[in-house]
ZAVO-116597 format. One record per residue: residue in three letters; residue number from 1; z, x, y of N, C-alpha, C in turn. Coordinates in Angstrom, 2 decimals. Atoms other than C-alpha are relative to their C-alpha. Example, Ala and Ser with C-alpha at 12.3 -4.5 7.8 and 13.67 -1.06 7.14 Angstrom:
+-----+-----+---------+---------+---------+---------+---------+---------+---------+---------+---------+
! res !   n !    n.c3 !    n.c1 !    n.c2 !   ca.c3 !   ca.c1 !   ca.c2 !    c.c3 !    c.c1 !    c.c2 !
+-----+-----+---------+---------+---------+---------+---------+---------+---------+---------+---------+
! ALA !   1 !    0.00 !    0.89 !   -1.19 !    7.80 !   12.30 !   -4.50 !    0.00 !    0.90 !    1.20 !
! SER !   2 !   -0.06 !   -0.82 !   -1.19 !    7.14 !   13.67 !   -1.06 !    0.73 !   -0.77 !    1.09 !
+-----+-----+---------+---------+---------+---------+---------+---------+---------+---------+---------+
***
This chain:
+-----+-----+---------+---------+---------+---------+---------+---------+---------+---------+---------+
! res !   n !    n.c3 !    n.c1 !    n.c2 !   ca.c3 !   ca.c1 !   ca.c2 !    c.c3 !    c.c1 !    c.c2 !
+-----+-----+---------+---------+---------+---------+---------+---------+---------+---------+---------+
! MET !   1 !    0.67 !   -0.24 !    1.07 !  -65.90 ! -211.13 !  -46.63 !    0.26 !    1.60 !   -0.59 !
! MET !   2 !   -0.53 !   -1.06 !    0.63 !  -64.48 ! -208.50 !  -49.18 !   -1.53 !    1.36 !    0.00 !
! PRO !   3 !    0.95 !   -1.15 !    0.31 !  -66.50 ! -204.94 !  -49.38 !   -0.27 !   -0.31 !   -1.61 !
! ILE !   4 !    0.20 !   -0.21 !    1.57 !  -68.27 ! -204.78 !  -52.74 !   -0.10 !    1.58 !   -0.54 !
! ALA !   5 !   -0.04 !   -1.17 !    0.60 !  -67.48 ! -201.62 !  -54.94 !   -0.85 !   -0.09 !   -1.31 !
! PRO !   6 !    0.68 !    0.25 !    1.35 !  -69.69 ! -200.55 !  -57.63 !    0.93 !    0.11 !   -1.47 !
! ARG !   7 !   -0.69 !    0.15 !    1.24 !  -68.63 ! -201.04 !  -61.33 !   -0.63 !    0.73 !   -1.06 !
! GLY !   8 !    0.59 !   -0.59 !    1.42 !  -69.16 ! -198.95 !  -64.28 !   -0.39 !   -1.00 !   -0.89 !
! GLY !   9 !    0.17 !    1.00 !    1.25 !  -70.47 ! -200.51 !  -67.48 !   -1.60 !   -0.30 !   -0.05 !
! ASN !  10 !    1.36 !    0.60 !    0.21 !  -73.65 ! -202.25 !  -68.61 !   -0.16 !   -1.36 !    0.63 !
! SER !  11 !    0.06 !    1.13 !   -0.32 !  -73.07 ! -205.42 !  -67.08 !   -0.87 !   -0.10 !    1.44 !
! GLY !  12 !    0.69 !   -0.12 !   -1.54 !  -74.18 ! -204.45 !  -63.27 !    0.49 !   -0.93 !    0.71 !
! ARG !  13 !   -0.60 !    0.86 !   -0.57 !  -72.22 ! -207.03 !  -61.96 !    0.94 !    0.77 !    1.08 !
! PRO !  14 !   -0.93 !   -0.51 !   -0.82 !  -70.21 ! -205.59 !  -58.94 !    1.26 !   -0.70 !    0.07 !
! THR !  15 !   -1.41 !    0.54 !   -0.36 !  -66.48 ! -206.31 !  -58.13 !    0.48 !    0.27 !    1.17 !
! PRO !  16 !   -0.76 !   -0.49 !   -1.48 !  -64.63 ! -206.53 !  -55.02 !    0.86 !    1.13 !    0.19 !
! ALA !  17 !   -0.91 !   -1.06 !    0.14 !  -63.05 ! -203.33 !  -53.76 !    1.52 !   -0.50 !    0.24 !
! LEU !  18 !   -1.20 !    0.66 !    0.09 !  -59.38 ! -203.94 !  -54.36 !    0.84 !    1.04 !    0.88 !
! PRO !  19 !   -0.96 !   -0.93 !   -0.69 !  -56.68 ! -202.49 !  -52.07 !    1.12 !    0.62 !   -0.94 !
! GLY !  20 !   -1.05 !   -0.85 !    0.63 !  -53.78 ! -200.23 !  -53.08 !    0.81 !   -0.54 !   -1.48 !
! ARG !  21 !   -0.90 !    0.46 !    0.76 !  -51.34 ! -202.16 !  -55.05 !   -1.06 !   -0.78 !   -1.19 !
! ALA !  22 !    1.12 !    0.72 !    1.02 !  -54.08 ! -204.48 !  -56.80 !   -1.00 !    1.05 !   -0.67 !
! LYS !  23 !    0.85 !   -0.95 !    0.67 !  -56.30 ! -201.34 !  -57.66 !    0.91 !    0.88 !   -0.99 !
! LEU !  24 !   -1.00 !   -0.66 !    1.05 !  -53.24 ! -199.84 !  -59.52 !    0.16 !   -0.82 !   -0.99 !
! THR !  25 !   -0.15 !    1.06 !    1.10 !  -52.67 ! -203.23 !  -61.42 !   -1.24 !    0.03 !   -0.82 !
! ARG !  26 !    1.42 !    0.17 !    0.94 !  -56.42 ! -203.26 !  -62.46 !   -0.06 !    1.33 !   -0.85 !
! MET !  27 !    0.29 !   -1.22 !    0.73 !  -56.22 ! -199.52 !  -63.43 !    1.27 !   -0.28 !   -1.52 !
! LEU !  28 !   -1.09 !    0.47 !    0.90 !  -52.77 ! -200.58 !  -65.53 !   -0.50 !   -0.74 !   -1.16 !
! THR !  29 !    0.54 !    0.96 !    1.07 !  -54.53 ! -203.59 !  -67.34 !   -1.29 !    0.59 !   -0.56 !
! THR !  30 !    1.04 !   -0.46 !    0.84 !  -57.44 ! -201.27 !  -68.24 !    0.48 !    1.17 !   -0.95 !
! ALA !  31 !   -0.61 !   -1.04 !    1.11 !  -55.11 ! -198.59 !  -69.93 !    0.50 !   -0.68 !   -1.17 !
! PRO !  32 !   -0.22 !    0.27 !    1.22 !  -53.87 ! -198.63 !  -73.37 !    0.84 !   -1.22 !    0.16 !
! ALA !  33 !   -0.87 !    1.39 !    0.02 !  -52.17 ! -201.91 !  -74.32 !    1.39 !    0.33 !    0.31 !
! LEU !  34 !   -1.35 !   -0.40 !   -0.34 !  -48.55 ! -200.41 !  -74.39 !    0.15 !    0.52 !    1.16 !
! LEU !  35 !   -0.19 !   -0.37 !   -1.38 !  -48.93 ! -198.85 !  -70.98 !   -0.10 !   -1.51 !    0.87 !
! ALA !  36 !    0.22 !    1.22 !   -0.57 !  -50.14 ! -202.17 !  -69.81 !    1.09 !   -0.93 !    0.05 !
! LEU !  37 !   -1.12 !    0.96 !    0.66 !  -47.28 ! -204.05 !  -71.38 !    1.45 !    0.48 !    0.47 !
! PHE !  38 !   -1.23 !   -0.32 !   -0.50 !  -44.45 ! -201.98 !  -70.27 !   -0.12 !    0.85 !    1.43 !
! ASP !  39 !    0.26 !   -0.87 !   -1.02 !  -45.21 ! -200.78 !  -66.67 !    1.14 !   -0.05 !    0.90 !
! ALA !  40 !   -1.37 !    0.19 !   -0.93 !  -41.58 ! -201.49 !  -65.18 !    0.89 !    1.12 !   -0.47 !
! PRO !  41 !   -0.87 !   -0.87 !    0.76 !  -39.00 ! -198.87 !  -65.61 !    0.81 !   -0.83 !   -0.70 !
! ILE !  42 !   -1.22 !    0.79 !    1.05 !  -36.31 ! -201.41 !  -66.78 !   -0.73 !   -0.59 !   -1.35 !
! GLN !  43 !    0.39 !    0.47 !    1.43 !  -38.62 ! -202.55 !  -69.67 !    0.02 !    1.08 !   -0.74 !
! TRP !  44 !   -0.28 !   -1.12 !    1.02 !  -38.59 ! -198.87 !  -70.91 !    1.34 !    0.46 !   -0.45 !
! VAL !  45 !   -1.41 !   -0.03 !    0.16 !  -34.70 ! -198.75 !  -70.30 !    0.29 !   -0.84 !   -1.32 !
! VAL !  46 !   -0.38 !    0.99 !    1.10 !  -34.23 ! -202.05 !  -72.44 !   -0.67 !    0.47 !   -1.54 !
! ILE !  47 !    0.42 !   -0.49 !    1.07 !  -36.78 ! -200.66 !  -75.07 !    0.82 !    1.12 !   -0.66 !
! LEU !  48 !   -0.75 !   -1.21 !    0.41 !  -35.04 ! -197.29 !  -75.36 !    1.63 !   -0.53 !   -0.41 !
! GLY !  49 !   -1.57 !    0.67 !    0.69 !  -31.36 ! -199.19 !  -75.53 !   -0.17 !   -0.66 !   -1.48 !
! ILE !  50 !    0.00 !    0.68 !    1.23 !  -32.71 ! -201.21 !  -78.36 !   -0.12 !    1.00 !   -1.12 !
! GLY !  51 !    0.32 !   -1.00 !    0.62 !  -34.04 ! -198.16 !  -80.09 !    1.31 !    0.91 !   -0.30 !
! LEU !  52 !   -1.14 !   -0.91 !    0.18 !  -30.61 ! -196.40 !  -79.50 !    0.86 !   -0.81 !   -0.87 !
! LEU !  53 !   -0.88 !    0.87 !    1.01 !  -28.71 ! -199.27 !  -81.09 !   -0.43 !   -0.06 !   -1.45 !
! LEU !  54 !    0.50 !    0.00 !    1.41 !  -31.12 ! -199.36 !  -84.21 !    0.23 !    1.38 !   -0.49 !
! PHE !  55 !    0.28 !   -1.13 !    0.83 !  -31.58 ! -195.68 !  -84.90 !    1.13 !    1.22 !    0.58 !
! GLY !  56 !   -0.89 !   -1.08 !   -0.51 !  -28.45 ! -194.08 !  -82.94 !    1.01 !    0.48 !   -0.96 !
! SER !  57 !   -0.80 !   -0.74 !    1.03 !  -26.51 ! -193.25 !  -86.18 !   -0.59 !    1.28 !   -0.51 !
! ARG !  58 !    0.85 !   -0.94 !    0.56 !  -29.55 ! -191.32 !  -87.39 !   -0.42 !    1.24 !    0.80 !
! LEU !  59 !    0.22 !   -0.95 !   -0.99 !  -30.13 ! -189.56 !  -84.37 !    0.45 !    1.47 !    0.06 !
! PRO !  60 !   -0.69 !   -1.18 !    0.37 !  -28.01 ! -186.45 !  -84.93 !   -0.64 !    0.76 !   -0.84 !
! MET !  61 !    0.45 !   -0.85 !    1.05 !  -29.62 ! -185.80 !  -88.36 !   -1.59 !    0.23 !    0.24 !
! VAL !  62 !    1.21 !   -0.30 !   -0.16 !  -33.03 ! -186.21 !  -86.96 !   -0.31 !    1.25 !    1.02 !
! GLY !  63 !   -0.29 !   -1.01 !   -1.07 !  -32.08 ! -183.82 !  -84.09 !   -0.13 !    1.24 !   -0.93 !
! ARG !  64 !   -0.06 !   -1.23 !    0.80 !  -31.01 ! -181.28 !  -86.62 !   -1.11 !    0.32 !   -0.70 !
! ASN !  65 !    0.95 !   -0.41 !    1.00 !  -33.74 ! -181.57 !  -88.96 !   -1.37 !    0.46 !    0.95 !
! ILE !  66 !    1.09 !   -0.54 !   -0.88 !  -36.25 ! -181.12 !  -86.10 !    0.46 !    1.32 !    0.58 !
! GLY !  67 !   -0.37 !   -1.35 !   -0.30 !  -34.27 ! -177.87 !  -84.93 !   -0.42 !    0.71 !   -1.06 !
! LYS !  68 !    0.40 !   -0.81 !    1.07 !  -34.60 ! -176.74 !  -88.42 !   -1.49 !    0.36 !   -0.33 !
! SER !  69 !    1.42 !   -0.08 !    0.31 !  -38.24 ! -177.46 !  -88.74 !   -0.72 !    0.99 !    0.99 !
! ILE !  70 !    0.55 !   -0.81 !   -1.04 !  -38.96 ! -175.55 !  -85.41 !    0.43 !    1.61 !   -0.37 !
! THR !  71 !   -0.42 !   -1.20 !    0.50 !  -36.75 ! -172.67 !  -86.49 !   -0.87 !    0.71 !   -1.12 !
! GLU !  72 !    0.95 !   -0.35 !    1.03 !  -38.54 ! -172.41 !  -89.81 !   -1.76 !    0.49 !    0.37 !
! PHE !  73 !    1.60 !   -0.19 !   -0.40 !  -42.02 ! -172.72 !  -88.13 !   -0.06 !    1.50 !    0.66 !
! LYS !  74 !    0.17 !   -1.32 !   -1.08 !  -41.19 ! -169.76 !  -85.52 !    0.30 !    1.18 !   -0.99 !
! LYS !  75 !    0.11 !   -1.15 !    0.71 !  -40.06 ! -167.63 !  -88.32 !   -1.18 !    0.19 !   -1.05 !
! GLY !  76 !    1.28 !   -0.32 !    0.82 !  -43.11 ! -168.26 !  -90.45 !   -1.20 !    0.66 !    0.85 !
! MET !  77 !    0.91 !   -0.42 !   -1.21 !  -45.20 ! -167.56 !  -87.30 !    0.42 !    1.54 !   -0.14 !
! LYS !  78 !   -0.19 !   -1.30 !   -0.27 !  -43.14 ! -164.26 !  -87.05 !   -0.67 !    0.87 !   -1.21 !
! ASP !  79 !    0.30 !   -0.50 !    1.26 !  -43.73 ! -163.42 !  -90.74 !   -1.35 !    0.09 !   -0.01 !
! ALA !  80 !    1.78 !    0.10 !   -0.20 !  -47.79 ! -164.08 !  -90.40 !   -0.16 !    0.94 !    0.63 !
! THR !  81 !    0.48 !   -1.11 !   -0.98 !  -47.86 ! -161.93 !  -87.43 !    0.17 !    1.42 !   -0.75 !
! ASP !  82 !   -0.22 !   -1.25 !    0.41 !  -45.97 ! -159.17 !  -89.15 !   -0.73 !    0.43 !   -1.18 !
! GLU !  83 !    0.85 !   -0.32 !    1.02 !  -47.99 ! -159.25 !  -92.31 !   -1.34 !    0.29 !    0.48 !
! ALA !  84 !    1.34 !   -0.29 !   -0.38 !  -51.38 ! -159.35 !  -90.44 !    0.07 !    1.11 !    0.79 !
! SER !  85 !   -0.08 !   -1.60 !   -0.68 !  -50.31 ! -156.29 !  -88.48 !    0.23 !    0.91 !   -0.99 !
! GLU !  86 !   -0.02 !   -0.79 !    0.93 !  -49.24 ! -154.57 !  -91.45 !   -1.04 !    0.05 !   -0.97 !
! GLY !  87 !    1.33 !   -0.10 !    0.90 !  -52.26 ! -155.45 !  -93.59 !   -1.16 !    0.67 !    0.85 !
! GLU !  88 !    1.10 !   -0.69 !   -0.71 !  -54.45 ! -154.11 !  -90.57 !    0.26 !    1.67 !   -0.19 !
! THR !  89 !   -0.31 !   -1.34 !   -0.03 !  -52.58 ! -150.76 !  -91.04 !   -0.27 !    0.40 !   -1.31 !
! ARG !  90 !    0.08 !   -0.51 !    1.66 !  -52.60 ! -150.76 !  -94.97 !   -1.54 !   -0.26 !   -0.48 !
! THR !  91 !    1.39 !    0.29 !    0.69 !  -56.08 ! -150.30 !  -96.75 !    0.14 !   -0.42 !   -1.34 !
! LEU !  92 !   -0.04 !    0.51 !    1.64 !  -57.19 ! -151.84 !  -99.84 !    0.53 !    1.01 !   -1.16 !
! SER !  93 !   -0.51 !   -1.11 !    0.87 !  -56.76 ! -148.47 ! -101.86 !    1.35 !   -0.16 !   -0.12 !
! GLU !  94 !   -1.52 !   -0.19 !   -0.06 !  -52.94 ! -148.38 ! -100.67 !    0.44 !   -1.17 !   -0.70 !
! GLN !  95 !   -0.90 !    1.38 !    0.51 !  -52.01 ! -152.10 ! -101.71 !   -0.08 !    0.22 !   -1.70 !
! PRO !  96 !   -0.49 !    0.02 !    1.56 !  -50.47 ! -152.19 ! -105.24 !   -0.62 !   -0.96 !   -0.65 !
! ALA !  97 !    0.80 !    1.02 !    0.61 !  -52.26 ! -153.75 ! -107.86 !    0.80 !   -0.97 !   -0.48 !
! ARG !  98 !   -0.72 !    1.14 !    0.45 !  -51.14 ! -157.35 ! -108.77 !   -0.22 !   -0.20 !   -1.40 !
! ALA !  99 !   -0.07 !    0.47 !    1.26 !  -50.28 ! -158.08 ! -112.35 !   -0.34 !   -1.29 !   -0.31 !
! GLN ! 100 !    0.60 !    1.65 !    0.15 !  -52.04 ! -161.22 ! -113.88 !    1.13 !   -0.11 !   -1.13 !
! LEU ! 101 !   -1.01 !    1.03 !    0.82 !  -49.59 ! -163.74 ! -115.27 !   -0.56 !   -0.78 !   -0.88 !
! THR ! 102 !    0.76 !    0.67 !    1.26 !  -50.01 ! -165.47 ! -118.44 !    0.30 !   -1.42 !    0.41 !
! SER ! 103 !   -0.21 !    1.60 !   -0.33 !  -50.18 ! -169.39 ! -118.22 !    1.29 !   -0.56 !   -0.29 !
! LYS ! 104 !   -1.15 !    0.52 !    0.33 !  -46.84 ! -169.58 ! -119.91 !    0.97 !    0.44 !    1.17 !
! GLU ! 105 !   -0.72 !   -0.37 !   -1.14 !  -45.23 ! -167.47 ! -117.12 !   -0.05 !   -0.89 !    1.20 !
! ILE ! 106 !    0.57 !    0.88 !   -1.18 !  -47.13 ! -169.62 ! -114.46 !    1.01 !   -1.19 !   -0.09 !
! GLU ! 107 !   -0.97 !    1.35 !    0.18 !  -45.38 ! -172.70 ! -116.10 !    1.67 !    0.04 !    0.15 !
! ASP ! 108 !   -1.30 !   -0.44 !    0.08 !  -42.04 ! -171.00 ! -116.39 !    0.38 !   -0.15 !    1.53 !
! ILE ! 109 !   -0.28 !   -0.02 !   -1.36 !  -42.11 ! -170.21 ! -112.38 !   -0.03 !   -1.55 !    0.58 !
! GLN ! 110 !    0.12 !    1.84 !   -0.75 !  -43.20 ! -174.04 ! -111.59 !    1.10 !   -0.59 !   -0.54 !
! GLU ! 111 !   -1.20 !    0.73 !    0.31 !  -40.37 ! -175.27 ! -113.69 !    1.19 !    0.53 !    0.78 !
! ARG ! 112 !   -1.28 !   -0.22 !   -0.87 !  -37.94 ! -173.11 ! -111.96 !   -0.03 !   -0.35 !    1.49 !
! ALA ! 113 !   -0.10 !    0.54 !   -1.47 !  -39.05 ! -174.06 ! -108.49 !    0.23 !   -1.16 !    0.08 !
! THR ! 114 !   -0.62 !    1.54 !    0.34 !  -38.94 ! -177.66 ! -109.61 !    1.40 !   -0.34 !    0.32 !
! GLN ! 115 !   -1.41 !    0.15 !    0.16 !  -35.68 ! -177.33 ! -110.77 !    1.02 !    0.33 !    1.13 !
! GLU ! 116 !   -0.67 !   -0.45 !   -1.31 !  -34.52 ! -175.41 ! -107.49 !   -0.20 !   -1.21 !    1.13 !
! ALA ! 117 !    0.29 !    0.82 !   -1.23 !  -36.15 ! -177.96 ! -105.24 !    0.98 !   -1.56 !   -0.13 !
! LEU ! 118 !   -1.00 !    1.24 !    0.24 !  -34.24 ! -180.81 ! -106.97 !    1.27 !    0.25 !    0.24 !
! ARG ! 119 !   -1.04 !   -0.57 !    0.15 !  -31.08 ! -179.04 ! -107.07 !    0.23 !    0.04 !    1.73 !
! ARG ! 120 !   -0.36 !    0.11 !   -1.49 !  -31.34 ! -178.74 ! -103.12 !   -0.29 !   -1.18 !    0.67 !
! LEU ! 121 !    0.09 !    1.16 !   -0.49 !  -32.55 ! -182.04 ! -102.61 !    1.11 !   -0.91 !   -0.27 !
! LYS ! 122 !   -1.60 !    0.48 !    0.67 !  -29.26 ! -183.33 ! -104.55 !    1.09 !    0.17 !    0.73 !
! ALA ! 123 !   -1.14 !   -0.56 !   -0.74 !  -27.17 ! -181.28 ! -102.65 !   -0.03 !   -0.56 !    1.57 !
! GLU ! 124 !    0.29 !    0.68 !   -1.12 !  -28.65 ! -182.50 !  -99.45 !    0.29 !   -1.48 !    0.36 !
! GLN ! 125 !   -0.18 !    1.57 !   -0.04 !  -28.46 ! -186.09 ! -100.15 !    1.55 !   -0.13 !   -0.16 !
! GLN ! 126 !   -1.79 !   -0.01 !    0.16 !  -24.41 ! -185.57 ! -101.22 !    0.52 !    0.32 !    1.29 !
! LYS ! 127 !   -0.75 !   -0.21 !   -1.57 !  -23.95 ! -184.41 !  -97.49 !    0.41 !   -0.97 !    0.73 !
+-----+-----+---------+---------+---------+---------+---------+---------+---------+---------+---------+
***
C-alpha cells in the first residue's frame, strides 16, 4: 500500500505520495500550460527552429533596434542623474526664469517636431 501525502487545496482528499519522476511530472502538469506542453528539450529546439525560419530575416533589424533602445535608455538615465545632481547644487533663485510661450509659438514648435519625426520615419523606411 502506498503512503498518503497531504494535499493542499479545499477538497481535503489526500493523494498518494509520488516517487521522484512521477512527482516531477505532476509538478510540470500543474505548471503553466506552456511549460507543461514543452517539457522536453527537443520540443524547444523545434519551436526555436520554426521561429528562426519565420523571423530569421528580421532578426538583425530587431537586434539593432534593441541595441539602440538600450543605448538611448542608458543615455537618458545618465542625463537624468546628471540633471538631478546639478539640480541639487543649484537653488531656485539661481535658476533662470523661463519665458512664457504664446499658443502660436507652441503650435509652430509642435508642427516642426511633427515634420521632423515624419522625415526621420520616411528616411528609416527607405533604408
